[in-house]
Each structure stands twice: as structure tokens, then as C-alpha cells.
C-alpha positions as CSV (number, residue, x, y, z in Angstrom):
1,X,0.7,-5.6,11.3
2,X,1.6,-2.4,11.9
3,X,-1.6,-1.8,13.7
4,X,-0.9,-4.6,15.4
5,X,2.7,-2.8,16.8
6,X,1.0,0.6,16.6
7,X,-1.2,-0.5,19.4
8,X,1.8,-2.5,21.9
9,X,3.8,0.9,21.5
10,X,0.7,3.4,22.3
11,X,0.4,1.4,26.0
12,X,4.5,1.3,26.5
13,X,4.6,-2.7,26.2
14,X,7.4,-4.6,24.8
15,X,6.1,-6.6,21.1
16,X,7.0,-10.3,21.9
17,X,8.3,-11.8,19.5
18,X,6.1,-14.9,19.7
19,X,3.1,-12.9,20.2
20,X,4.3,-11.4,16.8
21,X,5.3,-14.5,15.4
22,X,1.2,-15.2,15.5
23,X,0.3,-12.1,14.1
24,X,3.1,-11.0,11.3
25,X,2.9,-14.3,9.3
26,X,-0.4,-14.3,8.6
27,X,-0.8,-10.9,8.1
28,X,2.0,-10.6,5.5
29,X,1.1,-13.8,3.9
30,X,-2.3,-12.7,3.3
31,X,-0.6,-9.2,1.7
32,X,1.2,-10.5,-0.5
33,X,-1.5,-12.5,-2.2
34,X,-3.2,-9.3,-2.7
35,X,-0.8,-8.7,-5.2
36,X,-2.6,-8.7,-8.7
37,X,-1.4,-10.3,-11.5
38,X,-0.2,-8.3,-14.6
39,X,-1.4,-8.6,-17.8
40,X,0.5,-8.5,-21.3
41,X,-0.2,-6.4,-23.8
42,X,0.5,-5.5,-27.4
43,X,-0.4,-3.1,-29.8
44,X,-1.1,-3.8,-32.6
45,X,-3.2,-6.4,-31.1
46,X,-1.8,-9.3,-32.8
47,X,1.1,-11.9,-32.8
48,X,2.6,-11.2,-36.0
49,X,4.2,-7.9,-37.1
50,X,6.1,-6.8,-40.3
51,X,9.4,-6.2,-40.2
52,X,9.8,-2.2,-39.9
53,X,6.4,-1.4,-37.9
54,X,6.1,-0.1,-34.6
55,X,5.1,-2.2,-31.6
56,X,4.1,-1.8,-27.9
57,X,4.2,-3.7,-25.5
58,X,2.6,-3.3,-21.8
59,X,2.1,-4.8,-18.5
60,X,-1.4,-3.7,-17.6
61,X,-1.2,-4.2,-13.7
62,X,-3.4,-3.3,-10.5
63,X,-0.5,-2.6,-7.9
64,X,3.0,-0.8,-9.3
65,X,4.8,-1.8,-6.4
66,X,5.3,-5.1,-7.6
67,X,8.0,-3.9,-9.9
68,X,6.4,-5.6,-13.3
69,X,9.2,-5.8,-15.9
70,X,9.3,-7.0,-19.5
71,X,11.0,-10.0,-20.7
72,X,11.4,-12.1,-23.8
73,X,13.4,-15.3,-24.9
74,X,14.5,-15.0,-28.4
75,X,17.4,-17.3,-30.5
76,X,20.0,-15.0,-29.3
77,X,18.8,-13.6,-25.9
78,X,17.0,-15.6,-22.8
79,X,15.3,-13.8,-20.0
80,X,16.4,-10.5,-20.8
81,X,14.5,-6.9,-19.9
82,X,13.1,-3.9,-21.7
83,X,16.3,-2.1,-21.4
84,X,18.7,-4.5,-23.2
85,X,16.1,-4.5,-26.5
86,X,13.8,-2.1,-26.7
87,X,12.9,1.4,-25.2
88,X,11.5,1.1,-21.5
89,X,8.9,3.8,-20.7
90,X,7.9,2.4,-16.9
91,X,6.0,-0.8,-17.0
92,X,6.0,-0.8,-21.3
93,X,8.6,-1.6,-23.8
94,X,8.8,0.0,-27.4
95,X,10.1,-0.9,-31.0
96,X,10.1,2.0,-32.7
97,X,11.1,-0.2,-35.7
98,X,10.7,-4.4,-35.3
99,X,13.3,-6.3,-37.1
100,X,12.8,-10.2,-37.4
101,X,15.5,-10.8,-34.7
102,X,12.6,-9.6,-32.2
103,X,10.6,-12.9,-33.1
104,X,10.0,-14.3,-29.5
105,X,8.3,-15.0,-26.4
106,X,7.9,-12.1,-24.3
107,X,6.4,-11.9,-21.2
108,X,6.1,-9.8,-17.9
109,X,7.5,-10.6,-14.2
110,X,7.8,-9.3,-10.8
111,X,10.0,-8.7,-8.3
112,X,8.9,-11.6,-6.5
113,X,9.1,-14.1,-9.7
114,X,5.5,-13.9,-10.3
115,X,4.6,-14.1,-14.2
116,X,1.7,-13.0,-16.7
117,X,0.0,-14.5,-19.5
118,X,3.4,-15.1,-22.3
119,X,2.5,-13.5,-25.9
120,X,4.8,-15.0,-28.6
121,X,5.5,-12.9,-31.5
122,X,6.6,-13.1,-35.0
123,X,7.8,-10.7,-36.9
124,X,8.3,-11.5,-40.9
125,X,10.5,-9.2,-43.6
126,X,7.8,-10.3,-46.3
127,X,4.4,-9.0,-47.3
128,X,1.9,-11.2,-45.9
129,X,0.9,-11.3,-41.9
130,X,-2.4,-13.3,-40.7
131,X,-4.0,-11.4,-37.6
132,X,-5.1,-13.6,-35.4
133,X,-6.3,-13.7,-31.4
134,X,-3.1,-12.9,-29.3
135,X,-5.0,-14.6,-26.2
136,X,-6.5,-18.1,-26.0
137,X,-9.9,-18.0,-26.9
138,X,-13.0,-19.4,-25.0
139,X,-14.6,-22.4,-26.5
140,X,-18.3,-21.0,-28.0
141,X,-16.8,-17.9,-29.3
142,X,-16.0,-16.9,-32.9
143,X,-12.8,-16.1,-33.9
144,X,-12.3,-14.1,-37.6
145,X,-9.0,-14.2,-39.1
146,X,-7.5,-11.7,-41.7
147,X,-4.9,-12.3,-43.9
148,X,-3.5,-8.9,-44.8
149,X,-0.5,-6.3,-45.8
150,X,0.4,-3.2,-43.9
151,X,-2.8,-1.2,-45.6
152,X,-5.2,-3.9,-46.8
153,X,-6.7,-7.1,-46.7
154,X,-5.7,-9.5,-49.2
155,X,-7.9,-12.2,-50.7
156,X,-6.3,-15.6,-49.7
157,X,-6.9,-19.3,-49.3
158,X,-6.7,-19.9,-45.6
159,X,-4.7,-23.2,-43.6
160,X,-5.0,-25.3,-40.2
161,X,-1.9,-27.3,-40.0
162,X,-0.8,-27.3,-43.7
163,X,-4.5,-28.5,-44.9
164,X,-6.5,-25.8,-46.9
165,X,-10.0,-24.5,-45.2
166,X,-11.0,-23.1,-47.7
167,X,-10.5,-19.5,-49.7
168,X,-11.7,-16.5,-49.4
169,X,-12.2,-13.2,-51.6
170,X,-12.7,-10.5,-48.9
171,X,-9.4,-12.0,-47.2
172,X,-10.7,-12.5,-43.7
173,X,-12.2,-16.0,-42.1
174,X,-14.8,-16.8,-39.4
175,X,-15.1,-19.9,-37.5
176,X,-18.0,-20.2,-35.6
177,X,-18.7,-21.4,-32.4
178,X,-14.8,-22.8,-32.1
179,X,-14.3,-25.9,-29.7
180,X,-10.6,-27.4,-28.7
181,X,-10.3,-29.2,-32.1
182,X,-10.2,-26.0,-33.6
183,X,-6.9,-25.7,-32.0
184,X,-3.3,-25.8,-34.6
185,X,-1.4,-23.8,-36.4
186,X,-3.1,-21.0,-38.6
187,X,-1.0,-19.7,-41.9
188,X,-2.9,-17.5,-45.2
189,X,-1.4,-17.7,-48.5
190,X,-1.9,-14.9,-51.2
191,X,-1.4,-15.6,-54.7
192,X,-0.1,-12.3,-55.5
193,X,1.9,-11.7,-52.2
194,X,2.7,-15.1,-50.9
195,X,2.6,-16.5,-47.7
196,X,2.2,-15.6,-43.8
197,X,4.0,-17.2,-40.8
198,X,1.9,-19.5,-39.3
199,X,0.4,-18.5,-35.7
200,X,-1.1,-20.9,-33.0
201,X,-4.6,-20.7,-31.8
202,X,-5.2,-21.4,-28.4
203,X,-8.9,-22.3,-27.5
204,X,-9.8,-22.7,-23.8
205,X,-12.9,-24.8,-22.1
206,X,-15.7,-22.4,-20.3
207,X,-16.0,-22.8,-16.9
208,X,-18.9,-26.1,-15.8
209,X,-22.0,-24.4,-14.0
210,X,-24.4,-26.2,-12.2
211,X,-28.3,-25.3,-12.9
212,X,-30.2,-25.2,-9.5
213,X,-33.1,-27.9,-8.5
214,X,-36.4,-26.6,-10.1
215,X,-37.7,-23.8,-7.3
216,X,-34.4,-23.1,-6.3
217,X,-32.7,-19.7,-6.0
218,X,-29.6,-19.4,-7.5
219,X,-27.4,-18.6,-5.2
220,X,-25.9,-14.8,-6.1
221,X,-22.7,-14.4,-7.4
222,X,-19.7,-14.9,-5.4
223,X,-17.5,-11.9,-5.1
224,X,-14.2,-11.7,-7.0
225,X,-11.4,-13.1,-5.1
226,X,-9.2,-10.2,-4.9
227,X,-12.5,-8.7,-2.7
228,X,-12.7,-11.4,-0.2
229,X,-9.0,-11.7,0.4
230,X,-8.7,-7.7,1.0
231,X,-11.9,-8.3,3.3
232,X,-10.3,-10.9,4.8
233,X,-7.1,-8.4,5.5
234,X,-8.8,-5.8,6.8
235,X,-11.1,-7.8,9.1
236,X,-7.9,-9.5,10.5
237,X,-5.9,-6.1,11.0
238,X,-8.6,-5.0,13.1
239,X,-9.3,-7.5,15.2
240,X,-5.1,-8.2,15.6
241,X,-5.2,-5.4,18.5
242,X,-8.0,-6.9,20.0
243,X,-5.7,-10.5,20.0
244,X,-3.1,-9.3,21.2
245,X,-4.9,-7.2,24.2
246,X,-6.4,-10.7,25.3
247,X,-3.4,-12.1,25.1
248,X,-1.3,-9.5,27.3
249,X,-4.4,-9.5,29.7
250,X,-4.5,-13.2,30.4
251,X,-0.5,-13.1,30.5
252,X,-0.7,-10.7,33.2
253,X,-3.4,-12.3,35.0
254,X,-1.3,-15.5,35.2
255,X,2.0,-13.7,36.3
256,X,0.2,-11.8,39.1
257,X,-1.8,-15.7,39.6
258,X,1.6,-17.2,40.4
259,X,3.7,-14.6,41.5
260,X,5.6,-14.9,44.7
261,X,3.3,-13.2,47.1
262,X,4.2,-14.0,50.7
263,X,1.3,-16.0,52.7
264,X,-0.8,-14.1,55.3
265,X,-1.1,-15.5,58.8
266,X,-3.8,-15.8,60.5
267,X,-1.9,-16.5,64.0
268,X,-2.4,-13.7,66.9
269,X,1.1,-12.9,68.7
270,X,1.3,-13.8,72.5
271,X,0.8,-10.3,74.5
272,X,3.8,-8.4,75.9
273,X,4.3,-7.6,79.8
274,X,2.8,-4.0,79.5
275,X,-0.2,-5.6,78.3
276,X,-0.5,-8.9,80.4
277,X,-0.5,-6.1,83.4
278,X,-3.2,-4.0,82.0
279,X,-5.4,-7.0,81.4
280,X,-4.4,-8.0,85.3
281,X,-6.0,-4.3,86.5
282,X,-8.4,-4.6,84.1
283,X,-10.0,-7.8,86.1
284,X,-9.3,-6.1,89.4
285,X,-11.3,-3.5,89.1
286,X,-13.8,-5.4,87.5
287,X,-14.3,-7.5,90.6
288,X,-14.0,-4.1,93.0
289,X,-17.1,-3.0,91.1
290,X,-19.0,-6.6,91.5
291,X,-18.1,-6.5,95.7
292,X,-19.6,-2.7,96.1
293,X,-22.7,-3.5,93.7
294,X,-24.0,-6.3,96.2
295,X,-23.3,-4.5,99.2
């Protein structure tokens, strides 16, 4: 958009609202689309925390100008920002001593209202937690669950939706090649330390790909969407001045062509009396010369 306006200003031309109405919305909408989504991360990387632990949440972002903020919903507040419940540090929020009342759903949100992924954090006052993936896992991947205290793993039984799956003396259980049927609420129980809270594990399907026919090479991988959008915006910004110049030239040509220029008359005005007398004298001289020539 700035390229379009600057070219016209350097030429001493007035920026027409009609021309800007063509250029500005397209460029602005594309620039808005290039705002990258933020991703919420938590450290330690798990959804269950023991009361008293130090926890840090961060909005991982490529565009800091979007103004991403940490927000949460708990049993005592709704859509509150980090300044109300934690120690704000830019796009991060820290707990030096987390308590059970901090249990809730956390996410990042931009000034325009765009949101990141959400993380459900559970803080327990007990001594056992289940360490499980914070984000959804991909179908076909392996997932390992740990039943642990602050310092070590515990021999424990692992449960899904209230039913015992199996008992693991080492305190960890691996689910191989997870599928959508593995989604559910998981928890662990230690005979010596008690039971952990439950956490939901989500499974997302892998994108389907179609194999090319025999004898045909697979097409090159498509570029990422942000790169494609950036390329489109760059080309549009470069071409926009030429587009406006063309519109101005056409407008000037039409203005000249349809202007109020007076028509040129080809009629010859009648001669004046002086001019008529000169013509008569000229004819007499010619007649005299002709007569002398005959003698």
C-alpha cells in the first residue's frame, strides 16, 4: 500500500479514492493474512503439575507486532490476562509457585482476536502426576506415559476411562501406533503414593496422500502457505504502481479525447477591399505583358 501511494506522490499526483479503493483492500487483507499464528508452550512440558512447582507458559510467535497475550479460564476467573495471575515477561507468563487454583485452560490471543492452541493444566495437591503429551498426538505415533513424583517414576497401574490397562513396575507405559480409539481420559495409580489426576489425550489423523500413477513422478512438494502468501504480496506491491500508472494514463487520455476543444474551421474568409484591388492590378499587368508579346 505504501508503495502505491509513494509512487503517486513522487509524481505530484493526487491519490484518487477510487484508485486506492482498488489497491488498499487487497494489499491490507493479504498483509493481515500473513500474520502468523502463535503456539502456546509450557515448561515443564506436561499438562499436570504438582503444587509448588515453577511453571512457565510462552506464546511462540514469528510476528511480535501482533501483540499476543496469555489468557486463561479457571473456576474463579474468565479470559483474564497474565498480569492478573502471574509474572508477565513479554509474551511469556511465569509461576514461581503454582497452586491448585491455577488449574484451567490457557491460550494465547492477539489484539485482533486470533487464538492459539489451548492447554488444559491441572495442578494437584497430591504427590503423583501422570506425565502425558500436552498437545494432540498424530495417529500412528508412539506415546509414552509416566507415573511420577517430583523426583522419580513410580511403579503404577495405568487406566483409560476408569478401566485398568496394565501395571508397569518401571512406572511408564508406551502405546504403540496410536489411533483414534486410544483417545480418552488417562490416569495412574501407585499403591504407595496414591492416584494422579486424569488427563485427556487427543489423537489427530494423518493427512491423506494419493500416490502418483506408475511411471509418473510425484510433483514437487508445495511451498508452505506463509511463503506463498509472502510471494503474492511482494508481487502485488511491485505491480501496484504500474497498475495505478496505467489507470492514470487511461484517465488522462479519456479526458483529452472528450475535452471541450473548439473545432477547426476550414472555410476561407472573403478577401478584403485592399486584397481585391491588388488582385485587379495584378490582372492588368499580366494582360499588358501578354499584348506586348504578341507585337
